C-alpha positions in Angstrom: 115.2 69.4 84.4 114.5 67.5 81.2 113.4 69.9 78.7 110.5 68.7 76.5 108.8 71.6 74.7 105.0 71.1 75.1 103.6 74.4 73.9 104.9 77.1 71.4 106.0 80.6 71.5 107.7 82.0 74.5 106.4 79.6 77.1 107.4 75.9 77.4 106.6 73.3 79.9 109.3 70.9 81.0 109.3 67.8 83.1 111.2 68.2 86.3 114.0 65.7 86.6 113.3 65.1 90.4 109.4 64.9 90.5 108.4 64.5 86.9 105.9 67.4 87.3 105.4 70.1 84.7 107.3 73.3 85.2 106.7 76.4 83.1 109.5 78.3 81.5 109.6 81.5 79.5 112.1 82.0 76.7 113.3 85.6 76.6 115.1 87.7 73.9 118.7 87.9 74.8 118.5 91.7 75.3 115.6 91.4 77.6 117.3 88.6 79.6 120.6 90.8 79.8 118.5 93.8 81.1 116.9 91.7 83.8 120.2 90.0 84.9 122.0 93.4 85.0 119.3 94.7 87.4 119.6 91.7 89.6 123.4 92.1 89.5 123.0 95.6 90.8 120.7 94.5 93.4 123.1 91.7 94.5 125.8 94.3 94.8 123.7 96.5 96.9 122.9 93.5 99.2 126.6 92.7 99.5 127.2 96.3 100.5 124.5 96.2 103.2 126.1 93.0 104.5 129.5 94.7 104.7 127.9 97.7 106.4 126.6 95.4 109.2 129.9 93.6 109.4 131.6 97.0 109.9 129.1 98.2 112.5 127.6 101.0 110.3 125.1 103.4 111.7 121.5 101.8 111.7 120.1 104.7 109.8 122.7 104.4 107.0 121.9 100.7 106.7 118.1 101.4 106.7 118.5 103.8 103.9 120.6 101.4 101.7 117.9 98.7 102.6 115.1 101.0 101.3 117.1 101.6 98.2 117.3 97.8 97.6 113.6 97.5 98.1 112.9 100.2 95.5 115.4 98.3 93.2 113.4 95.1 93.6 110.1 96.9 93.0 111.6 98.3 89.8 112.7 94.8 88.7 109.3 93.4 89.5 107.5 96.2 87.6 109.8 95.6 84.5 109.1 91.7 84.7 105.5 92.1 85.2 105.1 94.5 82.3 107.0 92.0 80.1 104.8 89.1 81.3 101.6 91.0 80.7 102.6 92.2 77.2 103.7 88.8 76.0 102.7 85.8 78.0 99.3 87.1 79.3 98.2 88.6 76.1 99.2 85.5 74.0 97.4 83.1 76.5 94.3 85.2 76.3 94.3 85.3 72.5 94.8 81.4 72.6 91.7 81.2 74.8 93.6 80.3 78.0 91.6 82.7 80.3 93.0 81.0 83.4 96.1 83.2 82.9 94.0 86.1 84.4 93.5 84.1 87.7 97.2 83.3 87.7 98.0 87.0 87.1 95.7 88.0 90.0 97.3 85.7 92.4 100.7 87.1 91.4 99.5 90.7 91.8 98.1 90.0 95.3 101.6 88.6 96.3 103.4 91.6 94.9 101.2 94.2 96.6 101.4 92.7 100.2 
């Protein structure tokens, strides 16, 4: 992606190298990025563990319990990211008069609570 900063603060829009469309990006503080990446790395490890359980013919109930743990970990990741999004991106956009961010947030929430 060709990165052309279009608007300030934490959000930027960049031109996609393949289609030329605008793609939103959020710049995060290094500590916040590290925290989110660490959560995803733990989830990735859990998924690999479940895969190995299936390959080793683990008991279904044991696999289901691990799968539920992954679901809980993903939900925790989503809550953290959503909280960061609301406290930074959404608040900033509302203060700048970009009320459409509320509609975008509602669509996201509907997808998260399915």
